Chimera marker file (.cmm) of the C-alpha trace (Angstrom):
<marker_set name="trace">
<marker id="1" x="-22.832" y="34.692" z="-0.647" r="1" g="1" b="0" radius="0.5"/>
<marker id="2" x="-20.897" y="33.822" z="2.546" r="1" g="1" b="0" radius="0.5"/>
<marker id="3" x="-17.573" y="35.606" z="2.790" r="1" g="1" b="0" radius="0.5"/>
<marker id="4" x="-15.846" y="32.380" z="3.737" r="1" g="1" b="0" radius="0.5"/>
<marker id="5" x="-16.007" y="30.817" z="0.290" r="1" g="1" b="0" radius="0.5"/>
<marker id="6" x="-12.842" y="30.987" z="-1.540" r="1" g="1" b="0" radius="0.5"/>
<marker id="7" x="-13.028" y="31.296" z="-5.333" r="1" g="1" b="0" radius="0.5"/>
<marker id="8" x="-12.486" y="29.797" z="-7.696" r="1" g="1" b="0" radius="0.5"/>
<marker id="9" x="-14.294" y="26.611" z="-6.559" r="1" g="1" b="0" radius="0.5"/>
<marker id="10" x="-13.574" y="23.669" z="-8.657" r="1" g="1" b="0" radius="0.5"/>
<marker id="11" x="-15.178" y="20.251" z="-9.000" r="1" g="1" b="0" radius="0.5"/>
<marker id="12" x="-12.915" y="17.119" z="-8.749" r="1" g="1" b="0" radius="0.5"/>
<marker id="13" x="-12.686" y="17.059" z="-12.546" r="1" g="1" b="0" radius="0.5"/>
<marker id="14" x="-11.302" y="20.709" z="-12.342" r="1" g="1" b="0" radius="0.5"/>
<marker id="15" x="-14.398" y="22.427" z="-13.688" r="1" g="1" b="0" radius="0.5"/>
<marker id="16" x="-14.722" y="25.982" z="-12.221" r="1" g="1" b="0" radius="0.5"/>
<marker id="17" x="-18.020" y="26.632" z="-10.393" r="1" g="1" b="0" radius="0.5"/>
<marker id="18" x="-19.621" y="29.961" z="-10.556" r="1" g="1" b="0" radius="0.5"/>
<marker id="19" x="-21.059" y="31.723" z="-7.652" r="1" g="1" b="0" radius="0.5"/>
<marker id="20" x="-24.512" y="30.733" z="-9.119" r="1" g="1" b="0" radius="0.5"/>
<marker id="21" x="-23.488" y="27.124" z="-9.208" r="1" g="1" b="0" radius="0.5"/>
<marker id="22" x="-22.485" y="27.146" z="-5.729" r="1" g="1" b="0" radius="0.5"/>
<marker id="23" x="-25.713" y="28.846" z="-4.492" r="1" g="1" b="0" radius="0.5"/>
<marker id="24" x="-27.950" y="26.487" z="-6.475" r="1" g="1" b="0" radius="0.5"/>
<marker id="25" x="-26.180" y="23.399" z="-5.060" r="1" g="1" b="0" radius="0.5"/>
<marker id="26" x="-26.381" y="24.918" z="-1.379" r="1" g="1" b="0" radius="0.5"/>
<marker id="27" x="-30.098" y="25.546" z="-1.952" r="1" g="1" b="0" radius="0.5"/>
<marker id="28" x="-30.495" y="21.868" z="-3.173" r="1" g="1" b="0" radius="0.5"/>
<marker id="29" x="-28.664" y="20.577" z="-0.090" r="1" g="1" b="0" radius="0.5"/>
<marker id="30" x="-30.685" y="22.775" z="2.344" r="1" g="1" b="0" radius="0.5"/>
<marker id="31" x="-34.015" y="21.477" z="0.818" r="1" g="1" b="0" radius="0.5"/>
<marker id="32" x="-32.662" y="17.899" z="1.057" r="1" g="1" b="0" radius="0.5"/>
<marker id="33" x="-33.048" y="17.649" z="-2.659" r="1" g="1" b="0" radius="0.5"/>
<marker id="34" x="-29.547" y="16.342" z="-3.393" r="1" g="1" b="0" radius="0.5"/>
<marker id="35" x="-29.191" y="15.990" z="-7.197" r="1" g="1" b="0" radius="0.5"/>
<marker id="36" x="-28.735" y="12.344" z="-8.397" r="1" g="1" b="0" radius="0.5"/>
<marker id="37" x="-25.346" y="13.334" z="-9.871" r="1" g="1" b="0" radius="0.5"/>
<marker id="38" x="-24.041" y="14.292" z="-6.441" r="1" g="1" b="0" radius="0.5"/>
<marker id="39" x="-25.535" y="11.310" z="-4.717" r="1" g="1" b="0" radius="0.5"/>
<marker id="40" x="-24.053" y="8.824" z="-7.414" r="1" g="1" b="0" radius="0.5"/>
<marker id="41" x="-20.707" y="10.473" z="-6.852" r="1" g="1" b="0" radius="0.5"/>
<marker id="42" x="-20.768" y="10.403" z="-3.018" r="1" g="1" b="0" radius="0.5"/>
<marker id="43" x="-22.450" y="7.018" z="-2.868" r="1" g="1" b="0" radius="0.5"/>
<marker id="44" x="-24.319" y="8.457" z="0.229" r="1" g="1" b="0" radius="0.5"/>
<marker id="45" x="-24.790" y="11.902" z="1.478" r="1" g="1" b="0" radius="0.5"/>
<marker id="46" x="-23.865" y="10.788" z="4.911" r="1" g="1" b="0" radius="0.5"/>
<marker id="47" x="-20.203" y="11.108" z="5.626" r="1" g="1" b="0" radius="0.5"/>
<marker id="48" x="-17.923" y="10.265" z="8.645" r="1" g="1" b="0" radius="0.5"/>
<marker id="49" x="-16.235" y="7.421" z="10.113" r="1" g="1" b="0" radius="0.5"/>
<marker id="50" x="-17.328" y="3.874" z="10.017" r="1" g="1" b="0" radius="0.5"/>
<marker id="51" x="-19.747" y="2.636" z="12.763" r="1" g="1" b="0" radius="0.5"/>
<marker id="52" x="-18.252" y="1.122" z="15.899" r="1" g="1" b="0" radius="0.5"/>
<marker id="53" x="-21.485" y="-0.998" z="16.111" r="1" g="1" b="0" radius="0.5"/>
<marker id="54" x="-20.182" y="-3.406" z="13.136" r="1" g="1" b="0" radius="0.5"/>
<marker id="55" x="-23.470" y="-2.450" z="11.209" r="1" g="1" b="0" radius="0.5"/>
<marker id="56" x="-24.235" y="0.191" z="8.842" r="1" g="1" b="0" radius="0.5"/>
<marker id="57" x="-25.909" y="2.371" z="11.581" r="1" g="1" b="0" radius="0.5"/>
<marker id="58" x="-24.658" y="5.490" z="13.399" r="1" g="1" b="0" radius="0.5"/>
<marker id="59" x="-22.627" y="4.707" z="16.457" r="1" g="1" b="0" radius="0.5"/>
<marker id="60" x="-24.130" y="6.026" z="19.715" r="1" g="1" b="0" radius="0.5"/>
<marker id="61" x="-22.558" y="9.179" z="20.855" r="1" g="1" b="0" radius="0.5"/>
<marker id="62" x="-21.640" y="10.326" z="24.354" r="1" g="1" b="0" radius="0.5"/>
<marker id="63" x="-20.897" y="13.955" z="24.863" r="1" g="1" b="0" radius="0.5"/>
<marker id="64" x="-19.635" y="15.787" z="28.043" r="1" g="1" b="0" radius="0.5"/>
<marker id="65" x="-17.952" y="18.810" z="29.179" r="1" g="1" b="0" radius="0.5"/>
<marker id="66" x="-14.659" y="18.701" z="30.778" r="1" g="1" b="0" radius="0.5"/>
<marker id="67" x="-11.824" y="21.100" z="32.182" r="1" g="1" b="0" radius="0.5"/>
<marker id="68" x="-9.100" y="22.386" z="29.884" r="1" g="1" b="0" radius="0.5"/>
<marker id="69" x="-6.472" y="20.451" z="31.973" r="1" g="1" b="0" radius="0.5"/>
<marker id="70" x="-8.316" y="17.086" z="31.338" r="1" g="1" b="0" radius="0.5"/>
<marker id="71" x="-8.697" y="17.582" z="27.674" r="1" g="1" b="0" radius="0.5"/>
<marker id="72" x="-4.954" y="18.532" z="27.469" r="1" g="1" b="0" radius="0.5"/>
<marker id="73" x="-4.069" y="15.321" z="29.416" r="1" g="1" b="0" radius="0.5"/>
<marker id="74" x="-6.305" y="13.212" z="27.165" r="1" g="1" b="0" radius="0.5"/>
<marker id="75" x="-4.784" y="14.802" z="24.085" r="1" g="1" b="0" radius="0.5"/>
<marker id="76" x="-1.196" y="14.260" z="25.400" r="1" g="1" b="0" radius="0.5"/>
<marker id="77" x="-2.049" y="10.495" z="26.128" r="1" g="1" b="0" radius="0.5"/>
<marker id="78" x="-3.652" y="10.102" z="22.753" r="1" g="1" b="0" radius="0.5"/>
<marker id="79" x="-0.663" y="11.576" z="21.157" r="1" g="1" b="0" radius="0.5"/>
<marker id="80" x="1.609" y="9.358" z="23.022" r="1" g="1" b="0" radius="0.5"/>
<marker id="81" x="-0.282" y="6.284" z="22.247" r="1" g="1" b="0" radius="0.5"/>
<marker id="82" x="-0.909" y="7.049" z="18.748" r="1" g="1" b="0" radius="0.5"/>
<marker id="83" x="-4.612" y="7.168" z="19.245" r="1" g="1" b="0" radius="0.5"/>
<marker id="84" x="-7.531" y="9.626" z="19.083" r="1" g="1" b="0" radius="0.5"/>
<marker id="85" x="-8.973" y="11.410" z="22.204" r="1" g="1" b="0" radius="0.5"/>
<marker id="86" x="-12.200" y="9.416" z="21.442" r="1" g="1" b="0" radius="0.5"/>
<marker id="87" x="-10.338" y="6.252" z="21.590" r="1" g="1" b="0" radius="0.5"/>
<marker id="88" x="-8.589" y="7.224" z="24.965" r="1" g="1" b="0" radius="0.5"/>
<marker id="89" x="-12.068" y="8.295" z="26.387" r="1" g="1" b="0" radius="0.5"/>
<marker id="90" x="-13.773" y="5.149" z="25.251" r="1" g="1" b="0" radius="0.5"/>
<marker id="91" x="-10.973" y="2.842" z="26.859" r="1" g="1" b="0" radius="0.5"/>
<marker id="92" x="-11.163" y="4.881" z="30.087" r="1" g="1" b="0" radius="0.5"/>
<marker id="93" x="-14.928" y="4.644" z="30.270" r="1" g="1" b="0" radius="0.5"/>
<marker id="94" x="-14.827" y="0.893" z="29.580" r="1" g="1" b="0" radius="0.5"/>
<marker id="95" x="-12.122" y="0.416" z="32.163" r="1" g="1" b="0" radius="0.5"/>
<marker id="96" x="-14.121" y="2.285" z="34.741" r="1" g="1" b="0" radius="0.5"/>
<marker id="97" x="-17.391" y="0.474" z="34.038" r="1" g="1" b="0" radius="0.5"/>
<marker id="98" x="-15.773" y="-2.875" z="34.079" r="1" g="1" b="0" radius="0.5"/>
<marker id="99" x="-14.083" y="-2.119" z="37.402" r="1" g="1" b="0" radius="0.5"/>
<marker id="100" x="-17.347" y="-1.219" z="39.006" r="1" g="1" b="0" radius="0.5"/>
<link id1="1" id2="2" r="1" g="1" b="0" radius="0.2"/>
<link id1="2" id2="3" r="1" g="1" b="0" radius="0.2"/>
<link id1="3" id2="4" r="1" g="1" b="0" radius="0.2"/>
<link id1="4" id2="5" r="1" g="1" b="0" radius="0.2"/>
<link id1="5" id2="6" r="1" g="1" b="0" radius="0.2"/>
<link id1="6" id2="7" r="1" g="1" b="0" radius="0.2"/>
<link id1="7" id2="8" r="1" g="1" b="0" radius="0.2"/>
<link id1="8" id2="9" r="1" g="1" b="0" radius="0.2"/>
<link id1="9" id2="10" r="1" g="1" b="0" radius="0.2"/>
<link id1="10" id2="11" r="1" g="1" b="0" radius="0.2"/>
<link id1="11" id2="12" r="1" g="1" b="0" radius="0.2"/>
<link id1="12" id2="13" r="1" g="1" b="0" radius="0.2"/>
<link id1="13" id2="14" r="1" g="1" b="0" radius="0.2"/>
<link id1="14" id2="15" r="1" g="1" b="0" radius="0.2"/>
<link id1="15" id2="16" r="1" g="1" b="0" radius="0.2"/>
<link id1="16" id2="17" r="1" g="1" b="0" radius="0.2"/>
<link id1="17" id2="18" r="1" g="1" b="0" radius="0.2"/>
<link id1="18" id2="19" r="1" g="1" b="0" radius="0.2"/>
<link id1="19" id2="20" r="1" g="1" b="0" radius="0.2"/>
<link id1="20" id2="21" r="1" g="1" b="0" radius="0.2"/>
<link id1="21" id2="22" r="1" g="1" b="0" radius="0.2"/>
<link id1="22" id2="23" r="1" g="1" b="0" radius="0.2"/>
<link id1="23" id2="24" r="1" g="1" b="0" radius="0.2"/>
<link id1="24" id2="25" r="1" g="1" b="0" radius="0.2"/>
<link id1="25" id2="26" r="1" g="1" b="0" radius="0.2"/>
<link id1="26" id2="27" r="1" g="1" b="0" radius="0.2"/>
<link id1="27" id2="28" r="1" g="1" b="0" radius="0.2"/>
<link id1="28" id2="29" r="1" g="1" b="0" radius="0.2"/>
<link id1="29" id2="30" r="1" g="1" b="0" radius="0.2"/>
<link id1="30" id2="31" r="1" g="1" b="0" radius="0.2"/>
<link id1="31" id2="32" r="1" g="1" b="0" radius="0.2"/>
<link id1="32" id2="33" r="1" g="1" b="0" radius="0.2"/>
<link id1="33" id2="34" r="1" g="1" b="0" radius="0.2"/>
<link id1="34" id2="35" r="1" g="1" b="0" radius="0.2"/>
<link id1="35" id2="36" r="1" g="1" b="0" radius="0.2"/>
<link id1="36" id2="37" r="1" g="1" b="0" radius="0.2"/>
<link id1="37" id2="38" r="1" g="1" b="0" radius="0.2"/>
<link id1="38" id2="39" r="1" g="1" b="0" radius="0.2"/>
<link id1="39" id2="40" r="1" g="1" b="0" radius="0.2"/>
<link id1="40" id2="41" r="1" g="1" b="0" radius="0.2"/>
<link id1="41" id2="42" r="1" g="1" b="0" radius="0.2"/>
<link id1="42" id2="43" r="1" g="1" b="0" radius="0.2"/>
<link id1="43" id2="44" r="1" g="1" b="0" radius="0.2"/>
<link id1="44" id2="45" r="1" g="1" b="0" radius="0.2"/>
<link id1="45" id2="46" r="1" g="1" b="0" radius="0.2"/>
<link id1="46" id2="47" r="1" g="1" b="0" radius="0.2"/>
<link id1="47" id2="48" r="1" g="1" b="0" radius="0.2"/>
<link id1="48" id2="49" r="1" g="1" b="0" radius="0.2"/>
<link id1="49" id2="50" r="1" g="1" b="0" radius="0.2"/>
<link id1="50" id2="51" r="1" g="1" b="0" radius="0.2"/>
<link id1="51" id2="52" r="1" g="1" b="0" radius="0.2"/>
<link id1="52" id2="53" r="1" g="1" b="0" radius="0.2"/>
<link id1="53" id2="54" r="1" g="1" b="0" radius="0.2"/>
<link id1="54" id2="55" r="1" g="1" b="0" radius="0.2"/>
<link id1="55" id2="56" r="1" g="1" b="0" radius="0.2"/>
<link id1="56" id2="57" r="1" g="1" b="0" radius="0.2"/>
<link id1="57" id2="58" r="1" g="1" b="0" radius="0.2"/>
<link id1="58" id2="59" r="1" g="1" b="0" radius="0.2"/>
<link id1="59" id2="60" r="1" g="1" b="0" radius="0.2"/>
<link id1="60" id2="61" r="1" g="1" b="0" radius="0.2"/>
<link id1="61" id2="62" r="1" g="1" b="0" radius="0.2"/>
<link id1="62" id2="63" r="1" g="1" b="0" radius="0.2"/>
<link id1="63" id2="64" r="1" g="1" b="0" radius="0.2"/>
<link id1="64" id2="65" r="1" g="1" b="0" radius="0.2"/>
<link id1="65" id2="66" r="1" g="1" b="0" radius="0.2"/>
<link id1="66" id2="67" r="1" g="1" b="0" radius="0.2"/>
<link id1="67" id2="68" r="1" g="1" b="0" radius="0.2"/>
<link id1="68" id2="69" r="1" g="1" b="0" radius="0.2"/>
<link id1="69" id2="70" r="1" g="1" b="0" radius="0.2"/>
<link id1="70" id2="71" r="1" g="1" b="0" radius="0.2"/>
<link id1="71" id2="72" r="1" g="1" b="0" radius="0.2"/>
<link id1="72" id2="73" r="1" g="1" b="0" radius="0.2"/>
<link id1="73" id2="74" r="1" g="1" b="0" radius="0.2"/>
<link id1="74" id2="75" r="1" g="1" b="0" radius="0.2"/>
<link id1="75" id2="76" r="1" g="1" b="0" radius="0.2"/>
<link id1="76" id2="77" r="1" g="1" b="0" radius="0.2"/>
<link id1="77" id2="78" r="1" g="1" b="0" radius="0.2"/>
<link id1="78" id2="79" r="1" g="1" b="0" radius="0.2"/>
<link id1="79" id2="80" r="1" g="1" b="0" radius="0.2"/>
<link id1="80" id2="81" r="1" g="1" b="0" radius="0.2"/>
<link id1="81" id2="82" r="1" g="1" b="0" radius="0.2"/>
<link id1="82" id2="83" r="1" g="1" b="0" radius="0.2"/>
<link id1="83" id2="84" r="1" g="1" b="0" radius="0.2"/>
<link id1="84" id2="85" r="1" g="1" b="0" radius="0.2"/>
<link id1="85" id2="86" r="1" g="1" b="0" radius="0.2"/>
<link id1="86" id2="87" r="1" g="1" b="0" radius="0.2"/>
<link id1="87" id2="88" r="1" g="1" b="0" radius="0.2"/>
<link id1="88" id2="89" r="1" g="1" b="0" radius="0.2"/>
<link id1="89" id2="90" r="1" g="1" b="0" radius="0.2"/>
<link id1="90" id2="91" r="1" g="1" b="0" radius="0.2"/>
<link id1="91" id2="92" r="1" g="1" b="0" radius="0.2"/>
<link id1="92" id2="93" r="1" g="1" b="0" radius="0.2"/>
<link id1="93" id2="94" r="1" g="1" b="0" radius="0.2"/>
<link id1="94" id2="95" r="1" g="1" b="0" radius="0.2"/>
<link id1="95" id2="96" r="1" g="1" b="0" radius="0.2"/>
<link id1="96" id2="97" r="1" g="1" b="0" radius="0.2"/>
<link id1="97" id2="98" r="1" g="1" b="0" radius="0.2"/>
<link id1="98" id2="99" r="1" g="1" b="0" radius="0.2"/>
<link id1="99" id2="100" r="1" g="1" b="0" radius="0.2"/>
</marker_set>
C-alpha cells in the first residue's frame, strides 16, 4: 500500500474503507474494470473540465515549455484579470494568429 494514503478513507456516505477495499478498487481501476456501482455514481469515469469544442469530446491540447519569468508573468496577468493561465494563453495565441 502506498505511504501517501491517509486513513481512514471514507465513502461519500461516510462508510470507512479498509486497506483491502482500497486495494481492490485500485486493482479494478487499473484493469479498467470499473465496477458498475462506481460508474453509476460518477456518471462517467472521465473527469475534468467541459470541452471547449462545444461537443462531448476532449478539447485538443497544446503543451509547451516556458521560462519561469514568462510563467510568473502569465500567472500575474491571469490573477489580475480573474482568469486561468490557460485562458490567458489561449487569448494570447488567438491574438497572435489573428494578427498574422
